DRENVOKOL-260980 format. One record per residue (C-alpha): residue in one letter; x, y, z. Coordinates in steps of 0.2 Angstrom, whole numbers, plus 2048, in hexadecimal, padded with zeros to 3 digits. Layout:
<recs>
[rec "A",[X,Y,Z]]
...
</recs>
This chain:
<recs>
[rec "M",[800,800,800]]
[rec "S",[808,810,7FA]]
[rec "V",[804,820,805]]
[rec "G",[80A,82E,7FA]]
[rec "T",[806,829,7E8]]
[rec "S",[804,83B,7E1]]
[rec "R",[812,844,7DA]]
[rec "P",[817,855,7E3]]
[rec "S",[816,865,7D9]]
[rec "N",[825,86B,7D0]]
[rec "A",[824,87B,7DB]]
[rec "F",[825,871,7EB]]
[rec "I",[833,867,7E4]]
[rec "L",[83D,877,7DF]]
[rec "A",[839,87F,7F0]]
[rec "S",[83F,86F,7F9]]
[rec "W",[850,86F,7EF]]
[rec "A",[852,882,7F1]]
[rec "A",[84F,880,804]]
[rec "L",[85C,872,805]]
[rec "F",[869,87C,7FB]]
[rec "A",[865,88C,805]]
[rec "G",[867,883,816]]
[rec "I",[876,879,812]]
[rec "G",[87E,887,808]]
[rec "A",[87B,894,816]]
[rec "Y",[882,889,823]]
[rec "N",[891,885,819]]
[rec "I",[894,897,814]]
[rec "G",[893,89C,826]]
[rec "L",[8A0,88E,82A]]
[rec "W",[8AC,894,81C]]
[rec "N",[8AB,8A6,822]]
[rec "A",[8AC,8A2,835]]
[rec "T",[8BC,8A6,83F]]
[rec "M",[8BB,896,849]]
[rec "P",[8C9,889,848]]
[rec "L",[8C8,87C,83A]]
[rec "S",[8C4,86E,846]]
[rec "E",[8B5,877,84C]]
[rec "K",[8AF,87A,83A]]
[rec "G",[8B1,868,838]]
[rec "Y",[8A7,864,847]]
[rec "Y",[898,86F,841]]
[rec "F",[89A,868,82F]]
[rec "T",[899,856,835]]
[rec "V",[88A,85A,840]]
[rec "L",[881,860,831]]
[rec "M",[885,851,826]]
[rec "Y",[881,845,834]]
[rec "G",[870,84F,836]]
[rec "L",[86C,84E,824]]
[rec "F",[86E,83C,823]]
[rec "A",[865,839,833]]
[rec "A",[856,843,82E]]
[rec "I",[855,83A,81D]]
[rec "S",[856,829,827]]
[rec "V",[847,82E,832]]
[rec "Q",[83D,834,823]]
[rec "K",[841,824,81A]]
[rec "S",[83D,819,829]]
[rec "V",[82C,822,82C]]
[rec "R",[827,820,81A]]
[rec "D",[82C,80E,819]]
[rec "R",[822,80A,828]]
[rec "Q",[813,813,821]]
[rec "E",[814,809,811]]
[rec "G",[816,7F8,81A]]
[rec "I",[829,7F6,817]]
[rec "A",[831,7EE,826]]
[rec "V",[83C,7FA,830]]
[rec "T",[844,7F3,840]]
[rec "A",[841,7FC,850]]
[rec "L",[854,7FD,853]]
[rec "Y",[857,806,842]]
[rec "F",[848,812,845]]
[rec "G",[84E,816,857]]
[rec "L",[85F,819,851]]
[rec "A",[859,825,843]]
[rec "W",[84F,82F,84F]]
[rec "T",[85D,82F,85C]]
[rec "S",[869,835,84F]]
[rec "V",[85E,844,84B]]
[rec "I",[85C,848,85D]]
[rec "L",[86F,846,85F]]
[rec "T",[873,852,851]]
[rec "L",[868,85F,858]]
[rec "L",[870,85D,869]]
[rec "L",[882,85D,862]]
[rec "L",[87E,86D,859]]
[rec "A",[876,875,868]]
[rec "I",[884,871,873]]
[rec "G",[891,876,867]]
[rec "L",[888,887,864]]
[rec "W",[885,889,877]]
[rec "N",[898,888,87A]]
[rec "A",[89E,891,86A]]
[rec "S",[8A5,8A2,86B]]
[rec "L",[899,8A9,85E]]
[rec "T",[88D,8B7,85F]]
[rec "L",[87B,8B3,863]]
[rec "S",[876,8B7,851]]
[rec "E",[883,8AC,84A]]
[rec "K",[87D,89E,855]]
[rec "G",[86B,8A1,84F]]
[rec "F",[871,8A1,83D]]
[rec "Y",[879,890,83F]]
[rec "G",[86A,889,848]]
[rec "M",[85E,88F,83B]]
[rec "A",[868,889,82C]]
[rec "F",[86A,878,834]]
[rec "I",[857,876,837]]
[rec "L",[853,87C,825]]
[rec "G",[860,870,81E]]
[rec "L",[858,861,828]]
[rec "F",[847,866,824]]
[rec "A",[84B,868,811]]
[rec "A",[854,857,811]]
[rec "V",[845,84E,817]]
[rec "T",[83A,857,80B]]
[rec "V",[845,854,7FC]]
[rec "Q",[846,841,802]]
[rec "K",[833,841,803]]
[rec "N",[831,849,7F1]]
[rec "T",[83D,83C,7EA]]
[rec "R",[834,82E,7F2]]
[rec "D",[823,835,7EC]]
[rec "N",[82A,837,7DA]]
[rec "T",[830,825,7DA]]
[rec "G",[81F,81E,7E0]]
[rec "A",[815,82A,7D5]]
[rec "A",[806,824,7CA]]
[rec "P",[80B,81D,7B9]]
[rec "N",[806,82C,7AF]]
[rec "T",[813,837,7B8]]
[rec "P",[824,83A,7B0]]
[rec "F",[82D,833,7BF]]
[rec "H",[825,822,7BF]]
[rec "K",[831,814,7BC]]
[rec "P",[82B,807,7B0]]
[rec "S",[831,7F9,7BB]]
[rec "D",[824,7FE,7C8]]
[rec "T",[815,7F9,7BE]]
</recs>
């Protein structure tokens, strides 16, 4: 049983990709221009990449369960734990960073935008692969 069988609109797909690039781009431009040590920049970059992967894993796991595809409780729990852990790691890092409050807010908002957009892009990709046969993204092998 497929939950999302309709294809998302082109505007929604474009907005999702734009949000993903805006979130990741702003976060990384901020890191590039930051005066913090390279090791600290590496920490924040790793937290972003881990967060994006974790958010996509949660979305995929939730969607798989909705569609009746088996997802172990262990993997599901690890995916959610990873998302929560990345949020905590970012919060702790920013709390202890010698940045202005506006810079801390900037990194936090760019991070959240990136995570949300990654989930949305993953959802759109999933919806496009499971779309009805008359849509341009339907794979012939699915019929």
